[in-house]
C-alpha positions as CSV (number, residue, x, y, z in Angstrom):
1,X,-0.4,6.4,11.6
2,X,-1.7,9.5,10.4
3,X,0.6,11.8,8.1
4,X,-0.7,15.2,8.2
5,X,0.9,17.2,5.4
6,X,0.0,20.9,4.2
7,X,-0.4,20.0,1.0
8,X,-3.4,19.3,-1.5
9,X,-5.2,16.0,-1.6
10,X,-5.7,16.6,-5.7
11,X,-2.9,15.0,-6.9
12,X,-3.8,11.2,-5.9
13,X,-7.6,11.6,-7.6
14,X,-6.0,13.0,-10.5
15,X,-3.9,10.0,-11.0
16,X,-6.7,7.6,-10.4
17,X,-8.3,9.8,-12.8
18,X,-5.5,9.2,-15.4
19,X,-5.5,5.7,-15.3
20,X,-8.5,4.9,-16.7
21,X,-8.0,6.7,-20.0
22,X,-6.3,5.0,-23.0
23,X,-2.6,6.0,-23.5
24,X,-3.2,6.3,-27.3
25,X,-5.9,9.3,-26.8
26,X,-4.1,10.4,-23.2
27,X,-4.2,14.0,-22.8
28,X,-3.9,15.1,-19.3
29,X,-6.9,16.4,-17.6
30,X,-5.3,19.5,-15.8
31,X,-2.1,22.0,-15.9
32,X,-0.6,23.3,-12.8
33,X,-0.4,26.7,-14.3
34,X,0.4,28.4,-10.9
35,X,1.8,26.9,-7.4
36,X,3.2,29.6,-5.3
37,X,4.2,28.8,-1.7
38,X,5.4,31.2,0.9
39,X,6.3,29.5,4.6
40,X,7.5,31.6,7.3
41,X,8.8,28.7,9.7
42,X,9.4,29.7,13.3
43,X,12.0,28.5,16.0
44,X,9.1,26.4,17.8
45,X,8.2,24.2,14.9
46,X,4.8,26.6,14.1
47,X,4.3,28.0,10.6
48,X,2.4,30.1,8.6
49,X,1.8,29.2,4.9
50,X,0.5,31.6,2.1
51,X,-0.4,29.7,-1.4
52,X,-1.8,30.2,-4.4
53,X,-3.0,27.5,-6.4
54,X,-4.5,27.5,-10.2
55,X,-5.2,24.8,-12.5
56,X,-6.7,24.3,-15.9
57,X,-8.8,22.3,-16.8
58,X,-8.3,20.6,-20.2
59,X,-10.6,17.9,-20.8
60,X,-14.9,17.5,-20.6
61,X,-14.0,14.9,-18.0
62,X,-12.2,16.8,-15.9
63,X,-14.7,19.5,-15.5
64,X,-17.1,17.1,-13.5
65,X,-13.9,16.0,-11.6
66,X,-12.3,18.6,-10.5
67,X,-14.9,21.4,-10.5
68,X,-14.4,21.2,-6.6
69,X,-11.5,21.5,-5.0
70,X,-10.9,20.6,-1.6
71,X,-8.0,21.7,1.0
72,X,-7.3,19.8,4.0
73,X,-6.0,21.1,7.6
74,X,-6.1,19.8,11.3
75,X,-8.7,21.1,12.9
76,X,-6.9,21.1,16.4
77,X,-3.3,22.2,15.1
78,X,-4.2,24.8,12.3
79,X,-6.4,27.4,10.6
80,X,-7.2,28.1,7.7
81,X,-8.8,31.0,5.5
82,X,-9.3,31.4,1.9
83,X,-8.3,34.7,0.5
84,X,-9.5,34.6,-2.8
85,X,-10.8,32.0,-5.4
86,X,-12.2,32.6,-8.7
87,X,-12.9,30.9,-12.1
88,X,-11.1,32.4,-14.9
89,X,-12.9,31.8,-18.0
90,X,-11.1,30.9,-21.2
91,X,-12.2,34.5,-22.6
92,X,-10.6,36.0,-19.5
93,X,-13.8,36.8,-17.9
94,X,-13.4,36.3,-14.1
95,X,-15.7,34.5,-11.9
96,X,-15.8,35.2,-8.2
97,X,-16.5,32.3,-5.7
98,X,-19.5,33.6,-3.3
99,X,-19.6,32.8,0.2
100,X,-21.7,29.8,0.3
101,X,-19.3,28.3,-2.5
102,X,-16.3,27.8,0.1
103,X,-17.7,25.6,2.9
104,X,-15.6,24.1,5.6
105,X,-16.3,20.4,6.2
106,X,-15.0,17.4,8.0
107,X,-12.7,15.6,6.2
108,X,-14.5,12.4,4.6
109,X,-12.4,9.0,4.6
110,X,-12.9,6.0,2.5
111,X,-12.6,3.7,5.6
112,X,-15.5,3.2,7.9
113,X,-13.0,2.7,10.7
114,X,-11.1,6.2,10.9
115,X,-12.1,9.4,12.9
116,X,-10.1,12.5,12.5
117,X,-10.4,16.0,13.2
118,X,-9.1,16.8,9.5
119,X,-10.9,19.7,7.9
120,X,-11.3,20.8,4.5
121,X,-12.6,24.1,2.2
122,X,-14.3,22.6,-0.3
123,X,-14.3,25.1,-2.9
124,X,-17.1,24.7,-5.3
125,X,-16.1,26.4,-8.6
126,X,-19.2,28.2,-11.0
127,X,-19.0,28.1,-14.6
128,X,-16.4,25.8,-15.3
129,X,-15.4,24.7,-18.7
130,X,-12.5,23.2,-20.9
131,X,-10.2,26.0,-20.4
132,X,-11.2,27.3,-17.4
133,X,-8.5,28.2,-14.7
134,X,-9.5,27.2,-11.1
135,X,-7.7,29.7,-8.9
136,X,-7.6,29.8,-5.2
137,X,-5.2,32.2,-2.6
138,X,-5.5,30.9,1.0
139,X,-3.5,31.2,4.1
140,X,-3.3,28.5,7.0
141,X,-1.1,28.9,10.5
142,X,0.1,25.5,12.1
143,X,0.0,27.2,15.7
144,X,0.7,23.4,17.2
145,X,3.7,21.6,15.7
146,X,3.2,18.1,15.2
147,X,6.6,17.5,17.2
148,X,7.6,20.2,19.5
149,X,10.4,22.4,18.1
150,X,10.5,20.6,14.9
151,X,9.3,21.1,11.3
152,X,9.0,19.2,8.2
153,X,7.5,19.9,4.6
154,X,7.7,18.2,1.3
155,X,6.1,18.4,-2.4
156,X,7.0,16.0,-4.8
157,X,6.4,16.7,-8.3
158,X,4.7,13.5,-10.4
159,X,6.1,13.1,-14.1
160,X,2.5,12.8,-15.2
161,X,1.5,16.5,-15.1
162,X,2.5,19.5,-16.6
163,X,3.8,22.1,-14.0
164,X,4.2,25.6,-15.6
165,X,5.2,27.5,-12.7
166,X,6.1,26.3,-9.4
167,X,8.0,28.8,-6.8
168,X,8.5,27.8,-2.7
169,X,9.5,30.8,-0.6
170,X,10.7,30.1,2.5
171,X,11.2,32.5,5.6
172,X,13.5,30.5,8.6
173,X,13.3,32.4,11.8
174,X,16.2,32.7,14.1
175,X,16.8,29.9,16.3
176,X,15.3,27.3,13.9
177,X,17.8,24.5,12.1
178,X,16.7,23.6,8.8
179,X,17.8,21.5,6.0
180,X,16.8,21.4,2.6
181,X,16.7,19.3,-0.1
182,X,15.7,19.7,-4.0
183,X,15.4,17.8,-7.0
184,X,15.2,19.3,-10.4
185,X,14.6,22.6,-9.1
186,X,16.7,25.8,-9.3
187,X,17.3,28.5,-6.7
188,X,18.7,28.8,-3.1
189,X,19.3,31.6,-1.0
190,X,17.2,34.4,-1.1
191,X,17.5,38.5,-0.1
192,X,16.7,39.2,3.7
193,X,13.4,41.7,3.8
194,X,12.8,45.1,5.8
195,X,11.9,43.9,8.9
196,X,13.4,40.7,9.0
197,X,14.9,39.8,12.8
198,X,18.4,39.5,12.9
199,X,19.4,35.7,11.9
200,X,16.6,35.5,9.7
201,X,17.3,33.4,6.5
202,X,15.3,33.3,3.2
203,X,15.4,30.8,0.4
204,X,13.4,30.7,-2.9
205,X,13.0,27.5,-5.6
206,X,11.5,27.0,-8.9
207,X,10.0,24.3,-10.7
208,X,8.8,24.0,-14.0
209,X,8.2,21.0,-16.0
210,X,6.7,21.5,-19.9
211,X,6.6,17.3,-20.6
212,X,4.7,14.9,-19.4
213,X,4.8,11.3,-19.2
214,X,2.3,8.7,-19.9
215,X,0.8,7.4,-16.8
216,X,2.0,4.1,-15.6
217,X,0.0,1.5,-13.1
218,X,2.1,0.1,-10.1
219,X,4.5,3.0,-10.0
220,X,6.4,3.3,-6.7
221,X,6.2,6.1,-4.5
222,X,7.2,9.7,-5.8
223,X,9.5,9.7,-2.9
224,X,11.9,7.7,-4.6
225,X,12.6,9.0,-7.8
226,X,10.6,12.5,-8.5
227,X,11.5,16.1,-8.4
228,X,10.8,17.4,-4.9
229,X,11.4,20.0,-2.3
230,X,11.8,19.3,1.4
231,X,12.5,20.9,4.1
232,X,13.0,19.8,7.2
233,X,14.3,19.9,11.2
234,X,15.9,16.7,11.8
235,X,19.3,15.8,11.5
236,X,18.9,12.4,11.0
237,X,16.3,9.8,11.5
238,X,17.7,8.8,15.0
239,X,16.2,11.9,15.8
240,X,12.7,11.7,14.0
241,X,12.8,8.0,16.2
242,X,13.5,9.9,19.4
243,X,10.9,12.7,18.7
244,X,8.5,9.8,18.3
245,X,9.9,7.8,20.9
246,X,9.8,10.8,23.6
247,X,6.1,11.2,22.8
248,X,5.1,7.3,22.6
249,X,7.3,5.8,25.4
250,X,4.9,7.4,28.3
251,X,2.2,6.1,26.7
252,X,3.0,2.4,27.7
253,X,3.1,2.2,31.1
254,X,2.4,-1.0,32.7
255,X,-0.8,-0.6,35.0
256,X,-2.0,-3.3,37.6
257,X,-4.9,-4.2,34.9
258,X,-2.0,-4.9,32.0
259,X,-0.1,-6.9,34.5
260,X,-3.1,-9.1,35.5
261,X,-4.1,-9.9,31.7
262,X,-0.3,-10.3,30.6
263,X,0.1,-12.8,33.5
264,X,-2.8,-14.4,32.6
265,X,-2.6,-14.8,28.9
266,X,1.3,-16.1,29.4
267,X,0.7,-18.4,32.7
268,X,1.4,-21.5,30.9
269,X,4.2,-20.3,28.2
270,X,7.7,-21.5,29.1
271,X,9.7,-19.4,27.1
272,X,9.8,-15.2,26.1
273,X,8.7,-16.5,22.5
274,X,5.6,-18.2,23.8
275,X,5.0,-15.3,26.2
276,X,5.3,-13.2,22.9
277,X,3.2,-15.2,20.8
278,X,0.7,-15.3,23.4
279,X,0.4,-11.4,23.9
280,X,0.6,-10.8,20.1
281,X,-1.9,-13.2,19.2
282,X,-4.3,-11.5,21.9
283,X,-4.0,-8.1,20.7
284,X,-4.5,-9.2,17.3
285,X,-7.4,-10.7,17.9
286,X,-9.2,-8.5,20.7
287,X,-8.3,-5.0,19.6
288,X,-10.3,-3.7,16.8
289,X,-8.4,-1.5,14.4
290,X,-10.2,1.9,14.6
291,X,-7.9,4.7,13.4
292,X,-8.3,7.9,15.8
293,X,-6.5,10.6,14.7
294,X,-7.6,13.6,16.8
295,X,-4.9,16.3,18.1
296,X,-1.7,15.3,18.0
297,X,-3.1,11.8,17.1
298,X,-1.2,11.6,14.0
299,X,1.5,10.6,16.0
300,X,1.0,9.9,19.7
301,X,-0.5,7.3,20.4
302,X,-3.3,6.8,23.3
303,X,-2.8,5.4,26.8
304,X,-2.3,1.9,26.9
305,X,-4.9,1.6,29.7
306,X,-7.3,3.3,27.3
307,X,-6.4,1.3,24.9
308,X,-7.0,-2.1,26.5
309,X,-10.5,-0.5,28.5
310,X,-11.8,0.6,25.1
311,X,-10.5,-2.4,22.9
312,X,-10.1,-0.7,19.9
313,X,-7.1,1.5,18.8
314,X,-4.8,2.5,15.5
315,X,-1.4,0.9,14.4
316,X,0.4,3.5,17.6
317,X,-2.4,2.2,19.9
318,X,-1.6,-1.4,18.8
319,X,2.4,-1.4,19.3
320,X,1.6,0.6,22.5
321,X,-0.5,-1.7,24.1
322,X,1.6,-4.7,23.1
323,X,4.7,-3.0,24.3
324,X,3.0,-2.5,27.8
325,X,1.7,-6.4,28.0
326,X,5.1,-7.4,26.8
327,X,7.0,-5.4,29.4
328,X,4.5,-6.8,32.0
329,X,6.7,-10.3,31.3
330,X,9.8,-9.1,31.1
331,X,10.1,-8.3,27.3
332,X,11.5,-5.1,25.8
333,X,10.3,-4.2,22.5
334,X,10.2,-0.8,20.3
335,X,7.9,1.2,18.1
336,X,9.1,0.6,14.4
337,X,8.1,3.5,12.0
338,X,7.6,2.3,8.7
339,X,6.0,2.9,5.2
340,X,3.0,0.3,4.2
341,X,2.6,1.9,1.0
342,X,5.0,1.5,-2.4
343,X,7.7,3.9,-1.3
344,X,11.0,1.7,-0.8
345,X,13.7,3.9,0.0
346,X,14.4,6.4,2.4
347,X,14.5,9.9,1.5
348,X,18.0,11.6,2.5
349,X,16.4,14.2,4.5
350,X,15.0,13.0,7.4
351,X,11.4,13.6,7.8
352,X,8.5,11.7,9.5
353,X,6.4,12.6,6.6
354,X,7.8,9.4,4.8
355,X,6.5,6.7,7.6
356,X,2.2,6.2,7.6
357,X,2.3,2.7,9.9
358,X,3.8,1.7,13.1
359,X,5.1,-1.9,13.6
360,X,6.4,-3.7,16.6
361,X,10.5,-5.3,16.9
362,X,11.6,-7.3,20.0
363,X,15.1,-6.8,20.1
364,X,15.7,-10.1,21.8
365,X,13.9,-12.3,19.6
366,X,15.3,-10.2,16.4
367,X,11.4,-10.3,15.4
368,X,8.9,-7.8,13.6
369,X,5.3,-8.0,14.7
370,X,2.3,-6.2,12.8
371,X,-1.2,-6.9,15.5
372,X,-2.7,-4.5,13.2
373,X,-2.5,-7.3,10.6
374,X,-5.6,-9.3,12.0
375,X,-4.8,-12.3,9.5
376,X,-0.9,-12.6,9.8
377,X,0.6,-15.4,12.4
378,X,3.2,-14.4,14.9
379,X,6.4,-14.5,13.2
380,X,4.8,-13.2,9.8
381,X,4.7,-9.7,8.3
382,X,2.0,-8.9,5.3
383,X,3.5,-8.4,2.2
384,X,2.9,-4.4,2.8
385,X,5.3,-4.7,5.5
386,X,8.3,-6.9,3.8
387,X,11.9,-5.8,3.3
388,X,10.9,-2.1,4.3
389,X,13.5,0.8,5.9
390,X,12.4,1.3,9.5
391,X,13.3,3.3,12.3
392,X,13.6,1.9,15.7
393,X,12.4,4.5,18.0
394,X,13.6,3.1,21.2
395,X,17.6,3.0,19.9
396,X,17.0,5.7,17.0
397,X,18.6,3.2,14.8
398,X,17.3,2.2,11.1
399,X,16.9,-1.1,9.8
400,X,15.1,-3.4,7.4
401,X,12.2,-5.8,7.9
402,X,12.8,-9.6,6.3
403,X,12.4,-10.1,2.9
404,X,10.8,-13.2,1.3
405,X,12.5,-16.4,1.4
406,X,11.0,-18.8,-1.6
407,X,12.2,-21.5,1.0
408,X,10.1,-20.9,3.5
409,X,7.3,-18.8,1.7
410,X,5.8,-20.4,-1.5
411,X,2.4,-22.1,-2.0
412,X,1.5,-25.8,-3.0
413,X,-1.3,-26.8,-4.4
414,X,-2.3,-30.6,-5.7
415,X,-5.3,-31.0,-7.4
416,X,-6.8,-34.3,-8.5
417,X,-9.0,-34.2,-11.5
418,X,-11.2,-37.0,-13.1
419,X,-12.8,-36.6,-16.6
420,X,-16.3,-38.5,-16.8
421,X,-17.6,-40.0,-20.3
422,X,-20.0,-36.8,-20.5
423,X,-16.7,-34.5,-20.7
424,X,-17.2,-33.0,-17.0
425,X,-14.6,-33.2,-14.8
426,X,-14.7,-34.5,-10.8
427,X,-11.8,-32.6,-8.7
428,X,-10.7,-31.6,-5.6
429,X,-7.5,-29.1,-4.6
430,X,-5.2,-29.1,-1.9
431,X,-3.4,-25.7,-0.7
432,X,-0.8,-25.3,1.5
433,X,0.1,-21.2,2.1
434,X,3.4,-21.4,3.8
435,X,5.1,-18.1,5.4
436,X,3.4,-14.9,4.4
437,X,1.6,-16.1,1.6
438,X,-1.0,-17.5,4.1
439,X,-2.1,-14.1,5.1
440,X,-3.9,-12.8,2.1
441,X,-5.5,-16.2,1.9
442,X,-6.7,-16.2,5.5
443,X,-8.2,-12.5,4.7
444,X,-10.0,-14.0,1.4
445,X,-11.5,-16.8,2.8
446,X,-12.9,-14.8,5.8
447,X,-14.7,-12.7,3.2
448,X,-16.3,-15.7,2.1
449,X,-17.6,-16.9,5.4
450,X,-21.2,-16.6,6.2
451,X,-21.8,-15.8,2.6
452,X,-23.7,-17.2,-0.1
453,X,-21.4,-20.3,-1.1
454,X,-22.8,-21.5,-4.2
455,X,-22.2,-17.7,-5.3
456,X,-18.6,-17.7,-4.3
457,X,-18.2,-21.2,-6.0
458,X,-19.5,-19.7,-9.3
459,X,-18.0,-16.1,-8.8
460,X,-14.1,-18.4,-8.1
461,X,-15.0,-20.5,-10.9
462,X,-15.7,-17.9,-13.7
463,X,-12.1,-16.3,-12.9
464,X,-10.7,-18.4,-15.6
465,X,-14.4,-19.4,-17.6
466,X,-15.1,-22.5,-15.9
467,X,-18.6,-23.5,-14.3
468,X,-19.8,-25.9,-12.5
469,X,-20.4,-26.4,-8.4
470,X,-18.5,-27.5,-5.4
471,X,-17.4,-26.4,-1.6
472,X,-14.4,-25.1,0.1
473,X,-13.3,-26.2,3.6
474,X,-10.4,-24.3,5.7
475,X,-9.8,-23.9,9.4
476,X,-11.1,-20.6,11.3
477,X,-8.9,-17.6,9.5
478,X,-8.1,-16.0,13.0
479,X,-7.1,-19.3,14.3
480,X,-3.3,-17.7,14.0
481,X,-1.4,-21.2,15.4
482,X,-3.5,-23.7,13.2
483,X,-1.6,-24.3,10.3
484,X,-3.3,-22.8,7.0
485,X,-5.0,-24.7,4.3
486,X,-7.7,-24.4,1.8
487,X,-9.3,-27.7,0.2
488,X,-11.7,-27.8,-1.8
489,X,-13.9,-30.3,-3.8
490,X,-15.6,-29.5,-7.3
491,X,-17.4,-30.8,-10.4
492,X,-16.5,-29.1,-13.9
493,X,-19.5,-28.8,-16.4
494,X,-18.6,-30.8,-19.7
495,X,-15.2,-29.3,-21.1
496,X,-14.5,-31.8,-23.5
497,X,-16.4,-33.1,-26.5
498,X,-16.8,-37.1,-26.1
499,X,-16.6,-39.1,-27.7
500,X,-14.3,-38.6,-30.6
501,X,-11.3,-36.7,-31.0
502,X,-10.8,-33.9,-28.8
503,X,-8.7,-32.2,-26.4
504,X,-8.8,-30.2,-23.2
505,X,-6.5,-27.4,-20.8
506,X,-5.9,-28.5,-17.7
507,X,-8.0,-26.7,-15.8
508,X,-8.1,-24.7,-12.6
509,X,-11.3,-25.3,-10.6
510,X,-11.2,-23.8,-6.9
511,X,-7.6,-23.8,-6.5
512,X,-6.2,-20.9,-5.7
513,X,-4.5,-20.5,-9.9
514,X,-1.8,-18.4,-9.0
515,X,0.3,-19.3,-12.1
516,X,-3.1,-18.6,-14.2
517,X,-3.5,-15.3,-12.6
518,X,0.0,-14.3,-12.9
519,X,0.0,-15.0,-16.4
520,X,-2.8,-12.5,-17.0
521,X,-0.4,-9.8,-15.7
522,X,0.8,-7.7,-19.0
523,X,4.4,-6.4,-19.3
524,X,4.4,-3.0,-20.7
525,X,7.8,-2.3,-22.8
526,X,7.2,1.8,-22.5
527,X,7.7,1.9,-18.8
528,X,10.1,4.9,-18.0
529,X,9.7,4.4,-14.1
530,X,10.1,1.6,-11.6
531,X,7.4,-0.4,-10.5
532,X,6.5,-2.3,-7.7
533,X,7.1,-6.3,-7.6
534,X,7.4,-8.7,-5.1
535,X,9.2,-12.3,-4.6
536,X,7.3,-15.1,-4.9
537,X,7.3,-18.7,-5.5
538,X,3.9,-20.7,-6.3
539,X,4.1,-25.1,-7.2
540,X,1.5,-26.7,-8.8
541,X,0.6,-30.5,-9.3
542,X,-2.3,-31.5,-11.0
543,X,-3.4,-35.1,-12.2
544,X,-5.7,-36.1,-14.6
545,X,-7.1,-39.3,-14.9
546,X,-8.6,-40.6,-18.0
547,X,-11.6,-42.7,-17.9
548,X,-11.5,-46.4,-19.6
549,X,-12.7,-46.1,-23.5
550,X,-10.7,-43.2,-24.0
551,X,-6.9,-42.8,-25.6
552,X,-4.7,-40.4,-24.8
553,X,-2.8,-39.4,-27.5
554,X,-0.6,-36.3,-27.0
555,X,0.7,-34.6,-23.7
556,X,2.2,-31.1,-23.6
557,X,5.7,-30.5,-23.8
558,X,8.0,-30.1,-21.1
559,X,9.0,-26.2,-20.3
560,X,12.4,-24.7,-18.9
561,X,12.6,-21.0,-18.4
562,X,15.2,-18.8,-17.0
563,X,15.8,-15.4,-17.6
564,X,16.5,-12.4,-14.9
565,X,15.1,-12.9,-11.9
566,X,12.3,-15.0,-13.4
567,X,12.2,-19.1,-14.0
568,X,9.5,-21.7,-14.6
569,X,9.2,-25.1,-15.2
570,X,6.7,-27.7,-16.2
571,X,7.0,-31.3,-16.4
572,X,4.3,-33.6,-18.1
573,X,4.5,-37.3,-17.4
574,X,1.8,-40.0,-18.4
575,X,1.3,-42.8,-15.8
576,X,-0.8,-45.7,-17.6
577,X,-4.1,-43.6,-17.8
578,X,-3.5,-40.8,-15.6
579,X,-1.5,-37.4,-16.6
580,X,0.7,-35.5,-13.9
581,X,1.5,-32.3,-14.2
582,X,4.2,-30.0,-12.0
583,X,4.6,-26.8,-12.4
584,X,6.7,-24.3,-10.5
585,X,7.0,-20.3,-10.7
586,X,10.1,-18.5,-8.6
587,X,10.1,-14.5,-8.8
588,X,13.7,-13.9,-7.0
589,X,13.8,-10.0,-7.0
590,X,16.3,-8.6,-5.2
591,X,14.4,-5.5,-4.3
592,X,10.7,-4.4,-3.8
593,X,10.8,-2.9,-7.2
594,X,11.7,-3.3,-10.9
595,X,13.5,-1.2,-13.5
596,X,12.3,-0.4,-16.8
597,X,14.4,-2.7,-18.2
598,X,12.9,-5.9,-16.1
599,X,10.2,-5.6,-18.1
600,X,11.6,-7.6,-21.1
601,X,12.3,-10.5,-18.9
602,X,8.8,-10.3,-17.9
603,X,7.5,-10.5,-21.2
604,X,9.4,-13.3,-22.3
605,X,8.0,-14.9,-19.1
606,X,4.5,-14.4,-19.7
607,X,5.0,-15.6,-23.3
608,X,6.1,-19.2,-22.2
609,X,4.0,-19.2,-19.3
610,X,0.9,-18.6,-21.4
611,X,1.6,-20.7,-23.8
612,X,2.3,-23.7,-21.1
613,X,-0.9,-22.9,-19.6
614,X,-2.9,-22.9,-23.0
615,X,-0.8,-26.1,-23.9
616,X,-3.7,-29.4,-24.6
617,X,-4.0,-32.8,-23.6
618,X,-5.2,-34.4,-26.8
619,X,-7.6,-37.8,-26.7
620,X,-9.9,-39.7,-28.8
């Protein structure tokens, strides 16, 4: 699903740049000196915007990164003209942009499978240096509303930047009922102007942020907490769902071709659940994900028959075709609007902008499906879809997707190691991924297929400073009905000095190594904002056989830890010349985000986990 918004795409780029800077010497690359919007919203949902933006370059690195500015707009729904643009030098000299320094281009995408009619005005600023202010003034006219008769627009202000002066002015035409939401802003109703039609309403809001916070990795979406301005004609999320349904439902019609293939695929299925599984598996495997956002393609799917014929489509198209195929065998379903990123709350003011994805819900089975996740078996959702708010468009109701059940969704690995007299180790591991945990594993293993296996093995061993050789065995990652496992056999180069007194840490080899990976995630005791986090459980069994002639002298100590939402245990047992270790980590968060206060729990866990994983088996 494509979200078309009249907001400059600078913010995400700025944050990516900030992430890499050392916090001790942190200085914002930019200062948003001026941001002024004039919104003229009509009763049919069309709108004209006149907006001014001025940013001051604060660092040498920002000269290269932001010497060009991009203004995105829809080529089919919108026109955009740059009225004025210049570089204002620190000494006050104004250097206007020449016509060839303002270019219209097709918007580029990071994905090879995305096609859009989005356009970009590219502004190439001359003589940019530290202290320069890059200014532009532009006018856009959205002549075609995304949803007829509706309008929605929002802007969120990141705490990681300085905002010296933000002003948003709205002219609301008679007949357009709009609702407003602001946080951290001042203002409200504004005086009418000469020439305003009877019934016109005007509003003006200001925002200023003189201080900034240090950037934080993994922070939840700005929609969940940041100061903002939002305006919407939608009275509730039921209206959002109905607006989507009105345009999407007619596309999901059952054609003779759809009826035929649905009958063929489900001919041997005795129950609705089996029929749904067969249809889901077919769509997931046979409909290539290609995002085509042209015209109203950001919110309106293509005809189910054309999707079947072309064998490709985006998330809306997947949902539409699956809906039609399910209906062909008597199973009703609904699109479910969802945010697949790191927004975990529904804004109080309803707007389609919060949703960037669509999945399928089957009411009779109480089941969510995401066929664009090609490695998700029937009945499972990828982590990005779990425990998220959704709008079921067929009914207009809000709901929530399932969350992790650590009794069903977990990983379990059994690794057997044999120490050799030269200090090397022979090993094999067998890993089972239960529930949603297998989705990422299937994806990762699919990337290894048809590649240099020696290079893959070396890469995996290097994760934890090990070396050696080996091979990995899995089922076909795209066989969604097959039980999923990852088995490996490997030989590790000498890790122990024998003969003589020595000690060894239990290695990972080619096992997933989830516990060691998690132990490498640092806690940040300076956090101010909530971050994304996720419930998970990992169980690891390791056995190490010591050869005759070598004496085992000491085992690691058992561990038991419980604090907040986190628990960890490790148990070590000796059976003759074999050491048995069992480690288990459970992270049971009630939500998909963690508050800054939770960092103390994580820091305590990390200390215990790292210490245990460093513990050694002593031999002589």
